[in-house]
Structures are given as C-alpha cells and as structure tokens.
C-alpha positions as CSV (number, residue, x, y, z in Angstrom):
1,X,144.4,72.4,151.1
2,X,144.1,73.0,147.4
3,X,142.1,76.1,146.2
4,X,138.9,75.8,144.3
5,X,140.3,78.2,141.7
6,X,142.9,80.8,141.1
7,X,141.2,84.0,139.7
8,X,144.2,86.4,139.5
9,X,147.9,85.9,138.9
10,X,150.8,88.3,138.3
11,X,154.6,88.0,138.3
12,X,156.7,90.5,140.3
13,X,159.7,91.8,138.3
14,X,163.1,90.7,139.7
15,X,163.8,94.4,140.1
16,X,161.6,94.2,143.2
17,X,162.8,90.9,144.4
18,X,165.9,90.6,146.6
19,X,167.1,87.9,149.0
20,X,165.7,89.6,152.1
21,X,162.5,91.1,150.5
22,X,160.1,89.8,153.1
23,X,159.7,90.9,156.7
24,X,157.6,90.1,159.8
25,X,155.8,92.1,162.5
26,X,158.9,91.9,164.7
27,X,161.1,93.3,162.0
28,X,158.7,96.2,161.6
29,X,158.9,97.0,165.3
30,X,162.7,96.9,165.3
31,X,163.0,99.1,162.2
32,X,159.9,101.2,162.7
33,X,161.7,104.5,162.1
34,X,164.6,103.3,160.0
35,X,163.0,104.2,156.6
36,X,163.4,107.9,155.8
37,X,160.7,108.9,153.4
38,X,162.8,111.8,152.1
39,X,165.5,109.4,150.9
40,X,163.0,108.0,148.3
41,X,163.4,111.1,146.1
42,X,167.2,111.2,146.2
43,X,169.7,109.8,143.7
44,X,168.1,111.8,140.8
45,X,164.9,109.7,140.6
46,X,161.9,111.4,139.0
47,X,159.3,111.3,141.8
48,X,156.5,111.7,139.3
49,X,156.9,108.2,138.2
50,X,156.8,106.4,141.5
51,X,154.5,105.6,144.4
52,X,155.7,105.9,147.9
53,X,154.1,104.3,150.9
54,X,155.5,103.7,154.4
55,X,155.9,100.1,155.7
56,X,154.7,101.0,159.2
57,X,151.2,101.9,160.3
58,X,151.5,105.7,159.8
59,X,148.4,105.9,157.7
60,X,145.6,108.1,158.9
61,X,142.0,107.4,158.0
62,X,143.1,105.1,155.2
63,X,145.1,107.8,153.5
64,X,148.3,107.0,151.7
65,X,151.3,109.1,152.2
66,X,152.6,110.5,148.8
67,X,151.5,108.3,145.9
68,X,152.9,108.4,142.4
69,X,152.8,105.3,140.2
70,X,155.2,104.1,137.5
71,X,153.8,103.0,134.2
72,X,153.8,99.3,133.6
73,X,154.8,100.0,130.0
74,X,158.5,99.8,129.7
75,X,158.6,98.2,133.1
76,X,162.2,97.1,133.0
77,X,163.4,100.6,132.4
78,X,161.0,102.6,134.7
79,X,160.8,100.3,137.8
80,X,163.6,101.1,140.2
81,X,165.7,98.4,142.0
82,X,165.3,97.7,145.6
83,X,168.3,98.7,147.7
84,X,170.0,96.0,149.7
85,X,169.7,96.4,153.4
86,X,166.4,98.2,153.7
87,X,164.5,95.1,154.9
88,X,165.3,92.5,157.5
89,X,166.8,89.1,156.7
90,X,165.0,87.3,159.5
91,X,162.3,85.9,157.1
92,X,163.3,83.1,154.8
93,X,165.3,84.5,151.9
94,X,164.8,83.8,148.2
95,X,167.4,82.6,145.8
96,X,168.7,84.2,142.5
97,X,166.8,81.5,140.6
98,X,163.5,82.3,142.4
99,X,160.6,84.2,140.8
100,X,157.8,85.7,142.8
101,X,154.1,85.5,141.9
102,X,151.1,87.3,143.5
103,X,148.1,85.0,143.3
104,X,144.4,85.4,144.1
105,X,143.3,82.0,145.4
106,X,139.8,80.9,146.4
107,X,138.9,78.1,148.8
108,X,135.6,76.7,149.9
109,X,135.2,79.1,152.8
110,X,137.7,81.9,152.2
111,X,139.9,83.7,149.7
112,X,143.5,84.8,150.1
113,X,146.3,86.6,148.4
114,X,149.2,84.1,148.1
115,X,152.8,85.1,147.6
116,X,154.3,82.1,145.7
117,X,157.9,81.3,144.8
118,X,158.8,79.5,141.6
119,X,162.4,78.3,141.1
120,X,163.3,78.3,137.4
121,X,166.1,75.8,137.9
122,X,164.3,73.1,139.8
123,X,160.7,74.0,138.6
124,X,159.7,74.0,142.3
125,X,156.6,75.9,143.4
126,X,155.8,76.8,147.0
127,X,153.7,79.3,148.9
128,X,155.8,81.7,150.9
129,X,152.9,83.3,152.8
130,X,149.3,84.3,152.3
131,X,147.2,87.3,153.2
132,X,143.5,86.8,154.0
133,X,141.1,88.7,151.8
134,X,137.6,90.0,152.6
135,X,136.1,88.5,149.4
136,X,136.7,86.8,146.1
137,X,139.4,88.6,144.1
138,X,138.0,89.7,140.8
139,X,140.7,92.0,139.7
140,X,144.3,92.7,140.7
141,X,146.8,95.5,139.8
142,X,150.4,95.9,141.1
143,X,151.5,99.3,142.2
144,X,155.3,99.9,142.3
145,X,157.0,101.9,145.1
146,X,160.5,103.2,144.6
147,X,163.0,101.3,146.8
148,X,160.2,99.5,148.7
149,X,158.8,97.1,146.2
150,X,155.2,96.8,145.0
151,X,151.7,96.9,146.5
152,X,148.8,94.7,145.4
153,X,145.6,96.4,144.6
154,X,142.5,94.1,144.8
155,X,138.9,94.4,143.6
156,X,136.2,92.1,145.0
157,X,132.4,91.9,145.0
158,X,132.3,94.8,147.4
159,X,132.6,98.5,146.3
160,X,136.0,98.7,148.1
161,X,139.4,98.4,146.6
162,X,142.0,97.2,149.1
163,X,145.7,97.9,148.9
164,X,148.2,95.4,150.4
165,X,151.8,95.3,151.3
166,X,152.8,91.8,149.9
167,X,156.2,91.9,151.6
168,X,154.7,91.7,155.2
169,X,154.3,88.1,156.1
170,X,152.0,88.9,159.1
171,X,149.7,91.3,157.4
172,X,146.0,91.0,158.3
173,X,144.6,94.4,157.3
174,X,145.1,96.4,154.1
175,X,147.3,99.5,154.1
176,X,144.5,101.4,152.6
177,X,140.9,101.0,151.4
178,X,139.5,103.0,148.4
179,X,135.7,102.9,148.5
180,X,133.4,103.8,145.6
181,X,130.6,104.0,148.2
182,X,130.7,107.3,150.1
183,X,127.5,106.9,152.2
184,X,125.5,109.5,150.2
185,X,123.9,107.0,148.0
186,X,122.4,104.3,150.2
187,X,121.0,102.3,147.3
188,X,124.5,101.2,146.4
189,X,124.3,98.7,149.3
190,X,121.3,97.0,147.6
191,X,122.7,96.5,144.1
192,X,125.8,95.0,142.4
193,X,128.8,97.3,142.9
194,X,131.8,94.9,142.9
195,X,135.1,96.0,141.3
196,X,135.9,93.7,138.3
197,X,138.7,95.5,136.5
198,X,141.6,97.7,137.4
199,X,144.4,99.6,135.6
200,X,146.7,102.5,136.5
201,X,148.6,105.2,134.8
202,X,151.2,107.1,136.9
203,X,149.3,108.2,140.0
204,X,145.9,107.5,138.6
205,X,144.0,104.2,139.2
206,X,140.8,103.4,137.3
207,X,138.3,100.8,138.3
208,X,135.5,99.1,136.3
209,X,132.5,98.3,138.4
210,X,129.4,96.0,138.3
211,X,127.3,99.2,138.7
212,X,128.1,100.1,135.1
213,X,130.5,103.0,136.1
214,X,134.2,103.6,135.7
215,X,135.8,105.3,138.7
216,X,139.1,107.2,138.5
217,X,141.2,107.7,141.6
218,X,143.9,110.3,142.2
219,X,146.1,108.2,144.5
220,X,148.0,111.2,145.8
221,X,144.7,112.8,147.1
222,X,143.0,109.5,147.8
223,X,139.8,110.6,146.1
224,X,137.7,109.9,143.1
225,X,138.3,112.7,140.6
226,X,136.2,111.4,137.8
227,X,133.3,109.0,137.1
228,X,132.5,107.7,133.6
229,X,128.9,106.7,133.0
230,X,128.9,105.6,129.4
231,X,128.0,101.9,129.8
232,X,124.7,100.1,130.5
233,X,126.2,96.9,132.0
234,X,129.1,95.6,134.0
235,X,132.5,97.2,133.0
236,X,134.8,94.2,132.4
237,X,137.8,96.1,130.9
238,X,139.5,99.4,131.7
239,X,142.8,100.3,130.0
240,X,144.8,103.5,129.9
241,X,145.9,104.3,126.4
242,X,149.4,103.2,125.5
243,X,150.6,106.6,124.3
244,X,148.1,109.2,125.6
245,X,147.5,109.4,129.4
246,X,144.4,111.4,128.8
247,X,142.6,108.5,127.0
248,X,141.0,105.6,128.8
249,X,139.5,102.6,127.1
250,X,136.5,100.8,128.7
251,X,134.5,97.8,127.5
252,X,131.4,96.3,129.2
253,X,128.9,93.5,128.9
254,X,126.7,95.9,126.9
255,X,128.9,95.0,123.9
256,X,130.4,98.4,123.7
257,X,134.0,99.6,123.6
258,X,134.3,103.3,124.5
259,X,137.2,105.7,124.1
260,X,137.0,108.3,126.9
261,X,138.8,111.6,127.1
262,X,139.2,112.2,130.9
263,X,140.1,115.8,130.5
264,X,136.6,116.7,129.5
265,X,134.9,113.5,130.7
266,X,133.5,113.0,127.2
267,X,133.2,110.0,124.9
268,X,135.3,110.5,121.8
269,X,134.7,107.2,120.2
270,X,132.6,104.1,120.5
271,X,132.3,100.7,118.7
272,X,129.9,97.9,118.9
273,X,131.4,94.5,119.8
274,X,130.2,91.2,118.5
275,X,130.0,89.5,121.9
276,X,130.6,90.0,125.6
277,X,134.2,91.1,126.2
278,X,136.3,89.0,128.6
279,X,139.9,90.4,128.4
280,X,142.1,92.9,126.5
281,X,145.8,93.8,126.1
282,X,147.7,96.3,124.1
283,X,149.9,95.1,121.3
284,X,153.2,96.6,122.4
285,X,153.4,100.4,122.0
286,X,150.8,100.7,119.3
287,X,147.2,101.8,119.0
288,X,146.1,98.2,118.5
289,X,144.0,96.5,121.2
290,X,143.7,92.7,121.3
291,X,140.3,91.7,122.7
292,X,139.2,88.2,123.9
293,X,135.5,87.4,123.8
294,X,133.0,85.2,125.6
295,X,132.4,83.3,122.3
296,X,136.0,82.3,122.3
297,X,137.2,84.6,119.5
298,X,140.1,87.1,119.5
299,X,140.0,90.3,117.6
300,X,142.3,93.2,116.9
301,X,141.0,96.8,116.8
302,X,142.9,99.8,115.6
303,X,141.7,102.7,117.8
304,X,142.9,105.3,115.3
305,X,140.0,104.2,113.1
306,X,136.9,104.1,115.2
307,X,134.3,101.8,113.7
308,X,132.8,98.4,114.2
309,X,135.3,96.6,111.9
310,X,138.2,94.8,113.4
311,X,141.6,94.5,111.8
312,X,141.6,90.7,112.1
313,X,139.7,88.0,113.9
314,X,140.7,84.5,115.1
315,X,138.3,81.7,116.1
316,X,140.4,80.9,119.1
317,X,138.2,78.5,121.1
318,X,134.6,77.3,121.5
319,X,134.6,78.6,125.1
320,X,135.3,82.0,126.5
321,X,138.8,83.5,126.0
322,X,139.5,84.5,129.6
323,X,143.0,86.0,129.3
324,X,145.7,87.1,126.8
325,X,149.4,87.3,127.5
326,X,152.1,88.7,125.2
327,X,155.8,88.0,125.3
328,X,158.1,89.2,122.4
329,X,156.3,88.0,119.3
330,X,154.4,85.2,121.0
331,X,150.7,85.6,122.0
332,X,149.2,83.1,124.5
333,X,145.4,82.9,124.9
334,X,143.6,81.0,127.7
335,X,140.1,79.6,127.8
336,X,137.5,78.2,130.1
337,X,138.0,74.9,128.2
338,X,141.4,74.6,130.0
339,X,143.3,75.0,126.7
340,X,146.0,77.5,125.8
341,X,146.6,78.5,122.2
342,X,150.0,79.8,121.2
343,X,150.4,82.2,118.3
344,X,153.3,83.8,116.6
345,X,153.2,87.4,115.4
346,X,155.4,88.9,112.7
347,X,158.0,91.0,114.5
348,X,158.8,93.0,111.4
349,X,155.3,94.4,111.1
350,X,154.7,98.0,112.0
351,X,151.1,97.3,112.9
352,X,149.5,94.4,114.7
353,X,150.0,91.4,112.4
354,X,147.4,88.6,112.2
355,X,148.6,85.8,114.5
356,X,149.5,82.3,113.2
357,X,148.7,79.4,115.5
358,X,151.8,77.3,116.2
359,X,150.8,75.2,119.2
360,X,147.8,74.1,121.3
361,X,148.0,72.6,124.8
362,X,145.5,71.2,127.2
363,X,146.8,72.0,130.7
364,X,144.6,69.4,132.4
365,X,144.0,71.7,135.4
366,X,140.4,72.7,134.8
367,X,139.2,76.1,133.4
368,X,141.8,78.8,133.0
369,X,140.8,82.1,134.6
370,X,144.0,84.2,134.4
371,X,147.5,84.2,132.9
372,X,150.7,86.2,133.1
373,X,154.0,86.3,131.2
374,X,157.2,86.4,133.2
375,X,158.9,89.7,132.7
376,X,162.4,88.3,133.4
377,X,162.2,85.0,131.4
378,X,161.8,84.4,127.7
379,X,158.8,82.2,127.5
380,X,157.7,81.3,131.0
381,X,153.9,81.8,131.6
382,X,151.8,81.4,134.7
383,X,148.2,80.3,134.6
384,X,145.4,80.5,137.2
385,X,143.2,77.4,136.9
386,X,141.9,75.1,139.7
387,X,145.6,75.3,140.7
388,X,148.6,77.3,139.6
389,X,150.2,76.0,136.4
390,X,153.7,77.2,135.3
391,X,154.6,76.5,131.7
392,X,158.0,77.1,130.0
393,X,157.0,77.1,126.4
394,X,160.6,76.1,125.4
395,X,159.9,72.7,127.1
396,X,157.4,72.0,124.4
397,X,159.3,70.3,121.6
398,X,156.9,71.4,118.9
399,X,157.0,75.0,120.1
400,X,160.8,75.1,120.3
401,X,161.1,73.7,116.8
402,X,158.7,76.2,115.3
403,X,160.4,79.3,116.7
404,X,163.9,78.2,115.7
C-alpha cells in the first residue's frame, strides 16, 4: 500500500551503516548483555561529542542512560564508525552500494517510520522494515550514538517527542518519551501543543511547539532546562547557531525570527519576516541563514547584522517553499507545486552568494514536503512527496552540462 504522503526524510551516513546493522528481538535476547557500556568511551573518543544508549530495555521511567550528542556540522569528521561484530547478522544484510533512509510515511489510517534502502548502482528502492508511530510525523532529527548507530527523534501533533532505535526490526515502543506536558498545566490537553520542529547541539535538543514555545532538553538529565516564550504563534523553525552553541534561532508563524541567548534566556535580536516561514538551513559554516517562505520565496539573512533587510531574495515558486537542501555549491529547493529548483552558488565567495538558477524539474509525484541531500554521494537527493523520490542530479543532462 502506497502512503498518502511522506512528511519527513533523512539519509543515514555510511559511517553508521554496515552489512549487519539491523537486528531482531531474538538477536537482542541472545546478546542482551554483550554490549559493554564502558567500552563506548575507550579508544580515545571524546565522550562529550556522542550520545550513548543501550540496545536492550534497561531504561527506567523513560530515562536514557548517558546521552551526549555529536554535532551534525562536520558530520563526516565527528560521527564515529560502527564496529563490525557488535550486531547480529541474522537480519538481511545491506550491500556496499546501499544507502539507508529514515522516512516518516503517512497512510489513510496510520503513520510509520520506514527504514528504506536505496541502491546507488541499480537505483532500486525498498522498505527494509517499518516502525508504527502514534501520530503524524511533523519533525524528525537523527541522534548519533558512538559505535551503536543513530536514533530517530520524532515530533507529532502530541506534546511528546519519541525516540526510536531504527536498527531494531521488531520495535513497537519508543526507547524514550520526552513530554512537554508535565501534568501541572491541565489546559495543555485542550489546546494545540504538537512538536513541529527539532534540532540538537551536542547533548541539547530543542523543540518548536504549536503552543508558541521553544523547549530545550538536557538529554543527559532527561529534563527541560529552558523554555523560550518569545513568539505569538506556532514555532516552525528552531536552529542552533553554526558557530556559537549558546545561540538559538527560532522563527514562527508570527512572522518573527528571533535570536535567543540561552545562557540568560534573553532575546538578543529580532527581525520581521515578509511571510510565514516554512524552512531554513545554514549556509555552510557562516552566519548566513537561508529561509524558505510560504509565498514561495527564498531569502538570505546575515545574523551578524540584525534588521529586517535580507542579503538577497529569490522568487523561487508561486507555492510554498517547503524544504531546502545544500550540497557543495548546489542549493535545491522544493515546493508544494511539486517542483524542485536547482541553484548554483559561487564557491569562491566568503559570504553567502546570490544563487543562480540552473535547472527546474517537475517530479510528478505530487506536493513535496521534505528533502535531504545524501552525505556520501555527490548530487543524490531524496524527496518526500506522495511517494519517495530519489534524484541523481547528474542524470539530468542539462544540469550535468551546466556544472562542467
């Protein structure tokens, strides 16, 4: 059965994909005590950059055991390789040419987290296994674990954030649940409180909510350590700053982008946006933030200069720009019109250069809700539409000619 739509999609780096990466319930029983938690901090690895979680059920009251997260920035350098032999080979193995996707899929009567294999040689696409979810996945973030792979962090229309072990093919329950509802404020059950945006920085996870707040979790303590209340509408975007872990960017449907200093829980900057924000990404390791809007435009903001003026603006599409993906000097935008626009960026510029459109493609799979650039391949992108669409931009003759 085909899904109604794919709302979230992310590639798992090959660093975390080996031939025997998946395991079943029976493997877990056989190897229940085979994973020594102390071994995770050996071999000279800086434990401050990684998150550790057991593969068995030794989680009490939804608490994680030791949690430290690696930054996604510089992912190929900071994410550690899986060690061969620490998971069972009884599940179907993956090939060297396989890539792994984590996909939030939605059907008529249920939603699920699908683990999908894409073969770069044959262009084959198949679902390896799926995990049932308790609601429509609105936001997804991947949390790396040294030697053990990644976890998927999911936000839905409920106030709960669920954390899943995507390597377990028999998983029915999340490893942990982070709830923004603590029972003290009963009115939260009667109003919108879904989690619609997620981002992490080392062992901190932030969540943008429909209740207009931004919640920041200390994953080591499994508790909210800060709540930002600077918005008057749903918080669509949360992004930790590229270069300063004390700065958090948030943007909401109140047409405001706010720069927050989490040390003092103060607003250090604010700008008014021209339309409802839909998506945002950092331009490499700079202070430039690329923002996609509901009116279809893309704008670049230099956060060193707080004001309402953007560095540049592109009329990208007539419908909402739902996602942006960046690979090398190529920017790919997606829209509810079902069209992707491909832009080139000057690689010699010290700041974020104005993009030049080089190609436009109608995918023919309905509206596009999400996209992701493969970390391990030059120009392979995944798109979440009514189905999953994988596009190798080098297969487009016009694109290939323009970048040569």
